[in-house]
C-alpha positions in Angstrom: 0.0 0.0 0.0 1.2 3.5 -0.7 1.5 6.0 2.1 -1.6 7.9 0.8 -4.3 6.0 2.7 -2.3 6.0 5.9 -1.5 9.7 5.5 -5.2 10.6 5.2 -6.1 8.6 8.4 -3.1 10.2 10.2 -4.1 13.7 9.3 -7.7 13.1 10.4 -6.5 11.8 13.7 -4.0 14.7 14.1 -6.7 17.3 13.6 -9.2 15.6 15.8 -6.7 15.0 18.7 -5.3 18.5 18.6 -8.8 20.0 19.0 -9.8 17.4 21.6 -6.6 17.9 23.7 -7.3 21.7 23.9 -10.9 21.2 24.8 -10.1 18.6 27.5 -7.4 20.8 29.1 -10.0 23.6 29.3 -12.4 21.1 30.9 -9.9 20.0 33.4 -9.2 23.7 34.4 -12.9 24.2 35.0 -13.7 20.9 36.8 -10.5 19.6 38.4 -11.5 16.1 37.1 -8.6 13.6 37.0 -10.4 11.7 34.2 -10.3 14.9 32.2 -6.6 15.5 33.0 -5.7 11.9 32.0 -7.7 12.2 28.8 -6.0 15.6 28.1 -2.5 14.0 28.4 -3.8 11.0 26.3 -4.9 13.4 23.5 -1.6 15.3 23.7 0.3 12.0 23.4 -1.9 10.9 20.5 -1.3 14.3 18.7 2.4 13.9 19.1 2.2 10.3 17.9 0.5 11.4 14.7 3.3 13.9 14.1 5.8 11.1 14.6 4.0 8.9 12.1 4.1 11.6 9.5 7.8 12.2 10.2 8.4 8.5 9.7 6.7 8.5 6.3 8.8 11.5 5.2 12.1 10.0 6.4 11.3 6.6 4.7 11.1 8.3 1.3 14.8 9.2 1.4 16.9 7.7 -1.4 19.2 4.7 -0.7 22.8 5.5 0.0 26.1 3.5 0.1 25.6 3.2 3.9 22.0 2.2 3.6 21.8 0.4 0.2 18.3 -0.9 0.8 16.9 2.6 1.6 15.1 3.9 4.6 11.7 2.1 4.4 12.0 0.8 8.0 11.9 4.4 9.3 8.1 3.9 9.3 8.5 0.9 11.6 10.9 2.7 13.9 8.6 5.7 14.4 5.6 3.5 14.9 7.6 1.7 17.6 8.4 5.0 19.3 4.7 5.9 19.1 3.8 2.7 21.0 6.4 3.6 23.7 5.1 7.1 24.1 1.5 5.8 24.3 2.7 3.5 27.2 4.7 6.1 29.0 2.9 9.4 28.5 -0.6 7.9 28.2 -0.9 4.8 30.3 1.7 5.4 33.1 0.4 8.9 33.8 -3.2 7.9 33.9 -2.5 4.9 36.2 -0.6 7.1 38.5 -3.2 9.9 38.5 -6.0 7.4 38.9 -4.5 5.7 42.0 -3.7 9.2 43.5 -7.3 10.3 43.0 -8.7 7.1 44.4 -6.6 7.5 47.6 -7.2 11.3 47.8 -10.5 12.1 46.1 -11.2 15.8 45.4 -14.5 17.4 44.6 -15.5 18.3 41.0 -16.5 21.8 40.0 -18.7 22.5 36.9 -19.1 18.8 36.0 -21.5 19.8 33.2 -18.6 21.4 31.4 -16.7 18.1 31.5 -19.7 16.2 30.2 -20.2 18.6 27.2 -16.6 18.5 26.3 -16.4 14.7 26.5 -19.5 14.3 24.3 -18.0 16.7 21.7 -14.7 14.8 21.9 -16.5 11.5 21.3 -18.0 13.0 18.1 -14.5 14.2 16.8 -12.9 10.9 17.8 -15.6 9.0 16.0 -14.8 10.9 12.8 -11.1 10.0 13.1 -12.0 6.4 13.8 -14.4 6.1 10.8 -11.7 7.6 8.5 -9.2 5.0 9.7 -11.7 2.2 9.2 -12.5 3.3 5.7 -8.8 3.6 4.7 -8.0 0.2 6.3 -10.8 -1.6 4.5 -9.0 -0.8 1.2 -6.2 -3.1 2.1 -7.7 -5.4 4.7 -9.3 -7.8 2.3 -11.0 -10.7 3.9 -8.9 -10.7 7.0 -10.6 -10.0 10.4 -9.7 -6.7 12.1 -7.5 -8.5 14.6 -5.9 -10.4 11.7 -5.3 -7.1 9.9 -3.6 -5.6 12.9 -1.4 -8.7 13.3 -0.6 -9.3 9.7 -0.4 -5.8 8.2 3.0 -4.7 7.0 1.8 -1.1 6.8 2.3 0.2 10.4 0.4 3.5 10.4 -3.2 2.2 9.9 -3.1 -0.4 12.7 -1.5 2.2 15.0 -4.2 4.8 14.2 -7.0 2.2 14.5 -5.8 1.0 17.9 -5.2 4.6 19.1 -8.7 5.7 18.0 -10.3 2.6 19.6 -8.5 3.4 22.9 -9.4 7.0 22.7 -13.1 6.3 22.2 -13.2 3.8 25.0 -11.2 6.2 27.2 -13.7 8.9 26.6 -16.5 6.6 27.6 -14.6 5.7 30.8 -14.0 9.4 31.6 -17.7 10.2 30.9 -18.7 7.3 33.2 -16.3 8.5 35.9 -17.5 12.0 35.9 -21.2 10.9 35.6 -21.0 8.5 38.5 -19.2 11.1 40.6 -22.0 13.5 40.1 -24.8 10.9 40.6 -23.3 9.3 43.8 -21.6 12.4 45.2 -18.4 10.2 45.6 -15.5 11.5 43.4 -13.6 8.2 43.9 -15.4 7.2 40.7 -13.5 9.9 38.8 -10.3 8.2 40.0 -11.6 4.8 39.0 -12.4 6.1 35.5 -8.9 7.5 35.2 -7.3 4.2 36.3 -9.4 2.3 33.7 -8.1 4.7 31.0 -4.5 4.0 32.1 -5.0 0.2 32.0 -6.7 0.3 28.6 -3.9 2.4 27.1 -1.3 0.1 28.6 -2.9 -3.0 26.9 -3.1 -1.2 23.6 0.5 0.1 23.9 1.8 -3.4 24.7 0.0 -4.9 21.6 1.6 -2.1 19.4 5.0 -2.6 20.9 4.9 -6.3 20.2 3.7 -5.8 16.6 6.1 -3.0 15.8 9.1 -4.9 17.3 8.3 -7.8 15.0 8.2 -5.5 11.9 11.5 -3.8 13.0 13.3 -7.1 13.3 12.1 -8.1 9.9 8.9 -9.9 8.8 8.7 -11.9 5.5 5.9 -12.1 3.0 2.5 -13.2 4.2 1.4 -16.8 3.5 -0.8 -15.7 0.6 2.0 -13.6 -0.9 4.5 -16.4 -0.5 2.3 -18.9 -2.3 1.7 -16.4 -5.1 5.5 -15.8 -5.5 6.4 -19.5 -5.5 3.5 -20.1 -8.0 4.9 -17.5 -10.4 8.5 -18.6 -10.1 7.6 -22.2 -11.0 6.8 -21.7 -14.7 8.5 -22.0 -18.1 12.1 -23.2 -17.6 11.8 -23.3 -13.8 11.1 -26.7 -12.4 10.9 -25.9 -8.7 12.0 -23.5 -6.0 14.9 -25.1 -4.0 14.6 -22.5 -1.2 13.3 -19.0 -0.8 13.7 -16.1 1.7 11.6 -13.0 1.9 11.8 -9.8 4.1 9.9 -6.5 4.1 12.4 -3.7 4.0 9.5 -1.3 4.4 5.8 -1.4 4.0 6.0 -1.1 0.2 9.3 -2.9 -0.5 9.7 -6.7 -0.3 13.0 -8.4 -0.8 12.8 -11.8 -2.4 15.8 -14.2 -2.7 15.5 -17.6 -4.1 17.4 -20.5 -5.6 15.7 -22.0 -8.6 16.1 -25.4 -10.1 16.1 -24.9 -13.9 15.7 -27.5 -16.6 18.9 -29.1 -17.7 20.9 -28.3 -20.9 19.9 -24.7 -21.1 22.2 -22.2 -22.8 23.4 -19.1 -20.8 21.1 -17.0 -22.9 18.1 -19.1 -22.0 19.0 -19.2 -18.3 19.2 -15.4 -18.3 15.9 -15.1 -20.1 14.2 -17.6 -17.6 15.4 -15.6 -14.6 14.2 -12.3 -16.2 10.8 -13.8 -17.0 10.5 -15.2 -13.5 11.2 -11.8 -12.0 8.7 -10.1 -14.2 6.0 -12.7 -13.2 6.6 -12.2 -9.5 6.5 -8.3 -9.8 3.2 -8.5 -11.7 1.8 -10.8 -9.0 3.2 -9.0 -5.9 4.0 -5.3 -6.8 5.7 -4.8 -3.4 8.5 -7.3 -4.5 10.8 -4.6 -5.8 14.1 -6.3 -5.0 14.4 -9.8 -6.4 17.6 -11.9 -6.4 17.3 -15.3 -8.1 20.1 -17.9 -8.3 19.7 -20.5 -11.1 20.7 -24.2 -10.5 20.0 -27.6 -12.0 17.2 -29.7 -10.6 19.5 -32.4 -9.1 16.4 -34.5 -8.1 15.7 -35.0 -11.8 19.4 -35.6 -12.7 19.8 -38.2 -10.0 
């Protein structure tokens, strides 16, 4: 997938979170609600995260150099990993700390209606961001489940934005419940409980992202469907079978393919070269992301023996 769809989802999330963060901070100043403060920090973290994702996309477009001959495609994985760490530290850790503090030392809320109105408006903005991310993700998700898409996607930005927006919407509901129960019961400990729930939720989402982005950073190969397609295109014409094959994503849009092919015996050098060129062309037509292909010809020793 090109960066276009991911960029649209990131920009939608960036605009929504920037406006939400400002509104939440104003709400915190009016109400003193710890849920509002936790959500404010959460939105600031999310806004920073979207900026990092855009930076990662820009950095990844740099041309390859002698020092980095395969280019900078993994910059997008690196910045997505940093986003996951920030979500854990700035979002989760702060909310957990603030929630425990407010549960132990509850403080009265002032102007809770202001908090409720701001949270409802924030839910509307966050829903817009979430719907945009879902629409862009559906273009590349195919028949996979949403969990499968998050686990298998080699494009980091959309899973990150999807999980962030999901966490943000759930966090807003927790904050609204915390403030609402505090008003209804007269016990502001519910505000602290809502804050703690936000922190735990963000922690779970951050850990999922950290695990997935770490896997992409280390290097993931082609999906099972892509690998079957590549092998199917290689075994054609003068190619009898694939002896062994290795693949690795150098970036979301760039797949490295290295394979050793068993060719039919008694081929001239010209025919061997033509068979390799044709095999490369078939693979690129089937899997456009396979931009770097290295094929080593060999004889099918199973047939010779």
